[in-house]
OpenMM code with the backbone's topology and positions (N, CA, C; nanometers):
from openmm import Vec3, app, unit

residues = "UNK UNK UNK UNK UNK UNK UNK UNK UNK UNK UNK UNK UNK UNK UNK UNK UNK UNK UNK UNK UNK UNK UNK UNK UNK UNK UNK UNK UNK UNK UNK UNK UNK UNK UNK UNK UNK UNK UNK UNK UNK UNK UNK UNK UNK UNK UNK".split()
positions = [
    Vec3(18.1774, 19.5601, 9.4784),
    Vec3(18.1835, 19.4708, 9.3648),
    Vec3(18.2950, 19.3699, 9.3866),
    Vec3(18.2763, 19.2592, 9.3261),
    Vec3(18.3783, 19.1563, 9.3339),
    Vec3(18.4091, 19.1066, 9.1937),
    Vec3(18.5184, 19.0381, 9.1799),
    Vec3(18.5549, 18.9834, 9.0496),
    Vec3(18.5233, 18.8353, 9.0462),
    Vec3(18.4748, 18.7920, 8.9321),
    Vec3(18.4478, 18.6503, 8.9109),
    Vec3(18.5132, 18.6081, 8.7807),
    Vec3(18.5294, 18.4805, 8.7652),
    Vec3(18.5893, 18.4275, 8.6427),
    Vec3(18.4783, 18.3659, 8.5591),
    Vec3(18.4634, 18.4163, 8.4368),
    Vec3(18.3631, 18.3639, 8.3447),
    Vec3(18.4332, 18.3112, 8.2210),
    Vec3(18.3680, 18.2161, 8.1565),
    Vec3(18.4285, 18.1523, 8.0395),
    Vec3(18.3462, 18.1840, 7.9155),
    Vec3(18.4116, 18.2406, 7.8146),
    Vec3(18.3513, 18.2700, 7.6856),
    Vec3(18.4410, 18.2125, 7.5776),
    Vec3(18.3832, 18.1356, 7.4870),
    Vec3(18.4574, 18.0761, 7.3752),
    Vec3(18.5805, 17.9993, 7.4229),
    Vec3(18.5621, 17.9215, 7.5263),
    Vec3(18.6691, 17.8374, 7.5833),
    Vec3(18.7874, 17.9183, 7.6354),
    Vec3(18.7674, 18.0455, 7.6677),
    Vec3(18.8716, 18.1282, 7.7293),
    Vec3(18.8159, 18.1851, 7.8590),
    Vec3(18.8980, 18.1891, 7.9611),
    Vec3(18.8537, 18.2398, 8.0907),
    Vec3(18.8890, 18.3874, 8.1046),
    Vec3(18.7913, 18.4632, 8.1530),
    Vec3(18.8086, 18.6068, 8.1726),
    Vec3(18.7724, 18.6417, 8.3161),
    Vec3(18.8430, 18.7380, 8.3711),
    Vec3(18.8099, 18.7897, 8.5026),
    Vec3(18.7257, 18.9158, 8.4822),
    Vec3(18.6020, 18.9127, 8.5289),
    Vec3(18.5091, 19.0235, 8.5056),
    Vec3(18.4551, 19.0735, 8.6386),
    Vec3(18.4117, 19.1990, 8.6399),
    Vec3(18.3486, 19.2556, 8.7586),
    Vec3(18.2051, 19.2038, 8.7667),
    Vec3(18.1657, 19.1604, 8.8825),
    Vec3(18.0320, 19.1073, 8.9033),
    Vec3(17.9544, 19.2039, 8.9911),
    Vec3(17.8296, 19.2287, 8.9559),
    Vec3(17.7455, 19.3176, 9.0362),
    Vec3(17.6016, 19.2681, 9.0326),
    Vec3(17.5291, 19.3031, 9.1348),
    Vec3(17.3874, 19.2685, 9.1419),
    Vec3(17.3059, 19.3851, 9.0871),
    Vec3(17.2061, 19.3531, 9.0051),
    Vec3(17.1226, 19.4585, 8.9495),
    Vec3(17.0371, 19.5199, 9.0590),
    Vec3(17.0208, 19.6508, 9.0530),
    Vec3(16.9351, 19.7199, 9.1477),
    Vec3(16.7943, 19.7214, 9.0905),
    Vec3(16.6987, 19.6600, 9.1563),
    Vec3(16.5638, 19.6543, 9.1002),
    Vec3(16.4957, 19.7902, 9.1039),
    Vec3(16.4093, 19.8126, 9.0077),
    Vec3(16.3280, 19.9331, 9.0075),
    Vec3(16.3721, 20.0400, 8.9106),
    Vec3(16.4970, 20.0403, 8.8676),
    Vec3(16.5424, 20.1456, 8.7774),
    Vec3(16.4760, 20.1360, 8.6413),
    Vec3(16.4565, 20.0160, 8.5902),
    Vec3(16.3946, 19.9987, 8.4588),
    Vec3(16.2489, 20.0439, 8.4633),
    Vec3(16.1779, 20.0062, 8.5681),
    Vec3(16.0380, 20.0461, 8.5827),
    Vec3(16.0263, 20.1973, 8.5989),
    Vec3(16.1123, 20.2565, 8.6790),
    Vec3(16.1085, 20.4017, 8.6988),
    Vec3(16.1375, 20.4749, 8.5682),
    Vec3(16.2319, 20.4232, 8.4888),
    Vec3(16.2630, 20.4853, 8.3603),
    Vec3(16.1414, 20.4828, 8.2687),
    Vec3(16.0714, 20.3700, 8.2637),
    Vec3(15.9543, 20.3607, 8.1762),
    Vec3(15.8411, 20.4518, 8.2229),
    Vec3(15.8251, 20.4656, 8.3530),
    Vec3(15.7207, 20.5553, 8.4046),
    Vec3(15.7532, 20.7000, 8.3697),
    Vec3(15.8760, 20.7421, 8.3922),
    Vec3(15.9159, 20.8802, 8.3614),
    Vec3(15.9066, 20.9076, 8.2123),
    Vec3(15.9476, 20.8141, 8.1306),
    Vec3(15.9407, 20.8315, 7.9850),
    Vec3(15.7961, 20.8426, 7.9381),
    Vec3(15.7072, 20.7608, 7.9914),
    Vec3(15.5671, 20.7673, 7.9494),
    Vec3(15.5009, 20.8973, 7.9952),
    Vec3(15.5339, 20.9445, 8.1144),
    Vec3(15.4788, 21.0724, 8.1614),
    Vec3(15.5296, 21.1868, 8.0735),
    Vec3(15.6565, 21.1822, 8.0350),
    Vec3(15.7122, 21.2868, 7.9491),
    Vec3(15.6459, 21.2869, 7.8116),
    Vec3(15.6224, 21.1707, 7.7554),
    Vec3(15.5570, 21.1624, 7.6236),
    Vec3(15.4146, 21.2154, 7.6314),
    Vec3(15.3425, 21.1784, 7.7356),
    Vec3(15.2055, 21.2290, 7.7521),
    Vec3(15.2059, 21.3801, 7.7705),
    Vec3(15.3013, 21.4319, 7.8444),
    Vec3(15.3107, 21.5766, 7.8652),
    Vec3(15.3403, 21.6503, 7.7343),
    Vec3(15.4316, 21.5978, 7.6543),
    Vec3(15.4620, 21.6624, 7.5255),
    Vec3(15.3432, 21.6551, 7.4307),
    Vec3(15.2695, 21.5467, 7.4316),
    Vec3(15.1495, 21.5391, 7.3482),
    Vec3(15.0487, 21.6442, 7.3935),
    Vec3(15.0333, 21.6599, 7.5235),
    Vec3(14.9421, 21.7610, 7.5765),
    Vec3(14.9842, 21.9029, 7.5357),
    Vec3(15.1145, 21.9310, 7.5438),
    Vec3(15.1633, 22.0640, 7.5079),
    Vec3(15.1427, 22.0924, 7.3592),
    Vec3(15.1856, 21.9996, 7.2748),
    Vec3(15.1822, 22.0234, 7.1315),
    Vec3(15.0421, 22.0077, 7.0725),
    Vec3(14.9481, 21.9491, 7.1450),
    Vec3(14.8104, 21.9386, 7.0962),
    Vec3(14.7454, 22.0764, 7.0913),
    Vec3(14.7898, 22.1684, 7.1753),
    Vec3(14.7316, 22.3017, 7.1754),
    Vec3(14.7837, 22.3889, 7.0616),
    Vec3(14.8908, 22.3455, 6.9965),
    Vec3(14.9458, 22.4241, 6.8871),
    Vec3(14.8747, 22.4006, 6.7553),
    Vec3(14.7981, 22.2941, 6.7471),
    Vec3(14.7304, 22.2611, 6.6199),
    Vec3(14.6040, 22.3381, 6.6007),
] * unit.nanometer
topology = app.Topology()
chain = topology.addChain("A")
for resn in residues:
    res = topology.addResidue(resn, chain)
    for name in ("N", "CA", "C"):
        topology.addAtom(name, app.Element.getBySymbol(name[0]), res)
């Protein structure tokens, strides 16, 4: 990581800069949807 200077409200701040790692958001949504489908499958048998 490196530090960059960004300006907010006419004041300069030194902030840590990083590049986003692609794929984490998509993987999270896939895992969450599989978990929801699995719980629906499990609890459907209880009714």
